C-alpha positions in Angstrom: -28.8 15.4 -4.8 -27.2 12.5 -6.7 -28.8 11.4 -10.0 -30.6 8.4 -10.3 -28.4 5.4 -9.7 -29.5 1.8 -11.2 -29.5 -0.5 -8.5 -26.4 -3.0 -9.7 -23.8 -0.1 -10.4 -21.0 -0.2 -8.4 -19.9 2.6 -6.3 -16.3 4.4 -4.9 -16.0 6.9 -2.0 -12.8 9.3 -2.2 -12.6 11.5 0.5 -12.0 15.0 -1.0 -12.2 18.5 0.5 -9.5 18.2 2.9 -8.7 20.0 6.5 -6.4 20.6 8.7 -8.2 20.4 11.5 -12.3 20.2 12.5 -11.8 22.6 14.8 -13.3 25.9 13.7 -15.7 23.6 11.6 -19.5 22.8 11.7 -20.5 19.6 14.0 -20.5 16.9 10.9 -19.2 18.5 8.9 -15.9 17.0 8.7 -14.9 13.0 9.2 -11.6 11.0 9.6 -9.3 9.3 8.3 -8.9 6.1 10.1 -6.8 7.0 13.3 -4.2 9.6 11.6 -4.3 13.2 11.1 -6.5 13.9 8.2 -10.0 15.6 8.4 -11.7 16.0 5.1 -15.3 17.7 4.2 -16.6 15.8 1.2 -16.7 12.6 -0.6 -16.3 12.1 -4.6 -19.0 9.7 -5.3 -18.0 7.5 -8.1 -20.7 4.9 -10.2 -19.8 2.7 -12.9 -21.6 -0.2 -14.1 -20.5 -2.4 -17.2 -17.0 -0.9 -17.2 -17.9 2.5 -17.6 -18.6 5.5 -15.3 -22.4 6.3 -15.3 -22.2 9.2 -12.4 -19.6 11.2 -10.0 -20.7 13.8 -7.6 -19.3 15.7 -4.7 -21.0 15.0 -1.7 -20.4 17.2 1.4 -20.2 15.1 4.4 -23.0 16.6 6.2 -25.2 15.5 3.9 -23.7 12.6 3.2 -26.1 10.0 4.9 -29.1 12.3 3.5 -27.9 12.2 0.0 -26.8 8.5 0.3 -30.8 7.8 1.5 -32.1 8.6 -2.0 -30.2 5.5 -3.5 -31.2 1.9 -4.2 -30.4 -0.3 -0.8 -27.8 -2.0 -1.9 -25.9 1.0 -3.4 -27.2 3.1 -0.2 -25.6 0.2 2.1 -22.3 0.2 -0.4 -21.6 3.6 0.3 -22.4 3.4 4.3 -19.8 0.5 4.2 -16.8 2.7 2.2 -17.3 5.6 4.6 -17.4 3.5 7.3 -14.4 1.8 5.9 -12.6 5.2 5.5 -13.0 6.2 9.2 -12.4 2.8 10.9 -9.3 2.7 13.0 -6.4 0.7 11.5 -5.4 -1.7 14.0 -1.7 -1.9 14.7 0.5 -4.5 13.4 1.6 -6.5 16.4 5.4 -8.5 15.4 7.0 -9.9 18.5 8.2 -7.5 21.1 7.5 -4.3 18.3 4.2 -3.0 18.0 3.6 -0.4 14.5 1.3 1.7 14.8 -0.9 3.9 12.3 -1.7 7.1 13.7 1.4 8.8 11.4 2.8 6.9 8.7 5.5 4.8 8.9 8.5 4.0 6.4 9.1 0.3 4.9 13.0 -0.1 3.8 13.6 -1.8 0.8 16.9 -4.1 1.1 17.2 -6.4 -1.9 19.6 -9.4 -2.3 19.3 -9.6 -5.9 21.8 -9.4 -9.1 19.1 -7.9 -11.0 15.9 -5.4 -9.7 15.4 -2.4 -11.2 17.3 0.2 -9.1 19.5 -1.8 -6.3 20.3 -5.0 -8.1 23.7 -6.7 -7.1 24.0 -3.7 -4.6 23.9 -6.6 -1.2 24.4 -9.9 -3.1 26.9 -12.1 -1.7 27.5 -11.1 1.3 24.8 -11.5 3.9 27.0 -10.1 6.6 26.7 -6.9 4.4 23.6 -6.8 3.6 21.9 -7.3 6.9 24.5 -4.6 8.3 22.8 -2.4 5.2 19.4 -3.5 7.3 20.7 -2.6 10.3 21.3 1.3 8.8 17.6 1.5 7.6 16.4 0.5 11.1 19.1 3.3 12.7 17.4 5.5 10.3 13.8 5.2 11.6 12.7 2.3 9.3 9.7 0.6 11.0 9.5 -2.6 8.6 12.8 -3.5 6.7 11.5 -5.5 3.3 13.8 -8.0 2.3 13.6 -9.6 -1.4 15.7 -12.0 -3.2 13.6 -12.1 -6.6 13.6 -9.3 -8.9 9.5 -8.0 -10.3 11.4 -6.0 -12.8 9.5 -6.4 -16.4 10.5 -9.6 -18.1 13.1 -10.6 -15.4 14.0 -14.2 -15.3 11.9 -16.8 -12.9 14.1 -17.2 -10.2 14.1 -21.1 -8.2 12.6 -20.9 -4.9 15.8 -22.6 -3.1 18.2 -20.0 -4.6 15.7 -17.6 -3.6 15.5 -19.0 -0.1 19.2 -19.1 0.1 19.6 -15.1 -0.8 17.0 -14.3 2.1 17.2 -16.5 4.8 20.8 -15.2 5.9 20.0 -11.9 5.8 16.9 -12.5 7.8 18.7 -14.2 10.4 20.6 -12.0 10.7 18.5 -9.0 11.6 16.3 -10.9 13.5 18.8 -12.2 15.9 19.2 -8.3 17.0 14.9 -7.6 16.5 14.7 -5.7 13.8 11.1 -6.3 12.1 10.9 -7.9 8.7 9.1 -8.7 5.7 9.8 -10.8 3.4 9.3 -10.0 -0.3 8.0 -13.0 -2.4 5.6 -15.0 -4.2 6.2 -18.1 -3.3 5.2 -20.1 -0.3 8.6 -22.1 0.4 10.1 -18.7 0.6 7.7 -17.6 2.7 7.7 -20.8 4.9 11.9 -20.3 5.6 11.7 -16.6 5.8 8.9 -16.5 8.4 10.7 -19.8 10.4 14.1 -17.9 9.9 12.4 -14.8 12.2 10.1 -12.4 9.2 7.4 -11.2 11.1 5.4 -10.0 7.5 4.6 -11.7 4.3 4.6 -9.1 1.4 3.4 -10.6 -1.9 3.3 -9.1 -5.0 0.7 -10.9 -6.5 -1.4 -11.0 -3.4 -1.2 -14.9 -2.7 -2.2 -15.6 -6.2 0.6 -17.0 -7.7 1.7 -20.1 -5.6 -1.3 -22.5 -4.4 -0.3 -22.7 -1.0 0.3 -19.6 -0.7 -2.4 -18.5 1.3 -2.2 -21.9 3.2 0.9 -20.5 5.0 -0.4 -17.1 6.1 -3.2 -18.6 7.3 -0.8 -21.1 9.4 1.4 -19.1 10.2 -1.0 -16.4 11.6 1.5 -13.4 10.2 0.2 -9.8 8.7 0.2 -9.6 4.7 0.8 -7.4 2.4 -1.5 -7.8 -0.7 -0.4 -5.6 -4.0 -2.4 -5.4 -7.1 -0.3 -7.0 -10.3 -2.5 -7.6 -13.3 -0.9 -10.6 -14.1 -0.4 -13.3 -11.3 2.1 -15.7 -13.7 5.9 -15.4 -14.0 6.0 -11.5 -15.3 3.6 -9.5 -12.7 3.9 -6.6 -15.4 2.0 -8.3 -18.5 -1.3 -6.0 -18.9 -2.6 -7.3 -22.3 -6.6 -5.6 -21.9 -5.1 -2.8 -20.0 -7.4 -0.7 -17.8 -11.0 1.0 -18.1 -10.4 3.1 -14.6 -7.1 1.8 -13.5 -8.2 3.4 -9.7 -11.4 1.3 -10.0 -10.3 -1.9 -11.1 -7.1 -2.2 -9.0 -9.5 -1.4 -6.4 -12.1 -4.1 -7.3 -9.3 -6.6 -7.6 -7.6 -5.3 -4.0 -11.4 -5.7 -2.4 -11.3 -9.3 -4.0 -8.2 -10.2 -2.3 -8.7 -8.8 1.2 -12.3 -10.6 1.1 -10.5 -14.1 0.0 -8.6 -13.7 3.2 -11.2 -12.8 5.7 -12.9 -15.8 4.4 -9.8 -17.9 4.9 -9.8 -16.8 9.0 -7.1 -13.8 7.8 -7.7 -11.4 10.6 -8.6 -7.7 9.0 -6.2 -6.0 11.7 -3.4 -8.5 9.8 -3.8 -7.0 6.1 -2.6 -4.3 4.3 -2.5 -3.5 0.8 -0.6 -1.7 -2.0 -1.8 -0.7 -5.8 1.2 -1.4 -7.0 2.4 2.0 -8.7 4.4 0.9 -11.8 3.2 -2.7 -12.2 1.9 -3.1 -15.2 0.4 0.5 -15.5 1.3 2.9 -17.9 2.4 6.7 -16.7 -1.1 8.3 -16.9 -2.0 4.9 -14.6 0.3 5.5 -12.5 -0.7 9.5 -12.4 -4.2 8.5 -11.7 -3.6 5.9 -9.0 -1.8 8.8 -6.8 -4.3 11.3 -7.4 -6.8 8.7 -6.5 -4.7 7.3 -3.9 -7.1 8.2 -0.9 -10.4 5.8 -2.7 -8.2 2.9 -1.5 -9.0 3.7 2.2 -12.2 2.3 1.7 -11.1 -1.2 1.9 -10.5 -0.4 5.8 -7.0 -1.9 5.9 -3.9 0.1 6.4 -2.3 1.4 2.5 1.0 0.7 1.9 2.3 3.1 -0.9 5.4 2.4 -3.1 7.0 4.9 -5.4 10.5 5.0 -4.9 12.6 5.5 -7.6 9.8 4.4 -10.2 9.7 4.9 -13.7 6.9 7.7 -13.9 9.7 9.9 -11.9 11.9 9.1 -14.6 9.4 9.6 -17.1 9.2 13.1 -15.6 12.3 14.4 -15.1 13.9 13.8 -18.7 14.6 10.4 -18.6 16.1 10.8 -15.1 18.0 7.2 -14.1 17.0 5.1 -10.9 19.9 6.7 -8.7 18.6 10.2 -9.5 15.5 10.1 -8.3 15.7 10.6 -5.0 13.7 14.4 -5.1 11.0 12.5 -6.9 10.8 9.5 -4.6 11.0 12.1 -1.5 7.6 14.0 -3.1 5.7 11.3 -3.9 6.2 9.7 0.0 4.9 13.4 0.9 2.5 13.2 -1.4 1.2 10.0 -0.6 1.1 10.9 3.2 -0.8 13.5 2.7 -3.5 11.5 0.8 -3.3 8.6 3.9 -1.0 6.2 2.9 0.3 4.5 6.4 3.7 3.6 5.1 5.2 3.9 2.5 8.1 1.5 1.2 11.5 3.5 0.2 15.2 3.0 -0.8 16.3 5.8 0.0 15.3 5.7 4.1 16.3 9.0 6.2 15.2 11.7 3.7 12.2 9.9 3.0 12.3 9.7 7.5 13.0 13.1 7.5 10.2 14.1 5.1 7.5 12.4 7.1 8.6 14.0 10.2 7.9 17.3 8.3 4.7 15.8 7.5 4.0 14.8 11.0 4.6 19.0 12.1 2.8 20.4 9.6 -0.3 17.6 11.0 0.1 18.5 14.1 0.8 22.4 13.9 -2.6 22.6 11.7 -4.5 20.9 14.4 -3.7 23.1 16.9 -4.0 25.9 15.1 -0.4 27.7 15.2 
């Protein structure tokens, strides 16, 4: 039985009580997350009002319909929508001749053409062919998508003129596109999006969720391309700026991403061409980041594929005696595996072969659990 809730409360659902298989469970006692291999037996329902939590309860899937029937109509409708989104089919990304399906988690490879990115800055600068060769190797290692970026988004990174950013990424994108490698472009600037898409990129990955550049939404709509909307607390030059902090980081990030998904839908971007990324490490404390990882399944309530980007990030070093970025492989793989367990449809990584291997293991365990082996 749920407590009495004010009609203007805000509801969130997080799948919990995971099961390896629905086989052997009573009919209606488990729900499936998207079209993947994850089943769960309960929802954690959270209600917030005026920025604070007013209720939290765990509701078994079998009792969900009856439990929410007693809520005010607006809240019951919201709960049904979130539950439907969690279980909705995630449409594949069709990128020309390539199709990326989300029945199992996929790998996005990071290819930075920058001198100052926090982990691999300078590694692929000034030699487009060498950078493209690195991208070819990532694709051969099993990456479904190569994410090409020309501007560092580390804290307090200097702003880069769009012409310089274009000069960095376009020669690499052209070489990869000529070989049929599927790519996204990691940029906040409309002019860079246009140039990258014309050169052969197929997806826009924007850390500002199309808020930084006033023309960004227009470019995405005109191109008809998929877009990845990432949460960052600021749409300004430094996406890490966050003077206000968070009340409940999972709910606050969810709210912003939901608003951006709705903005894209209203502008004419089909739901099947939208992905979201909770923006781990962007203007978030260690506690915020850990809460986001633990609450990752909540974002399935947005009804679109979820990208998780934890590779080599600061929280790994913070929990590992301040290990530098280059020595965070173990933590990166662990985060990717955990994200897959919680439903992430794609993980963004530096270390492709190791991450692909980890997800193969995850898939084998999921298949074995489903078959009862």
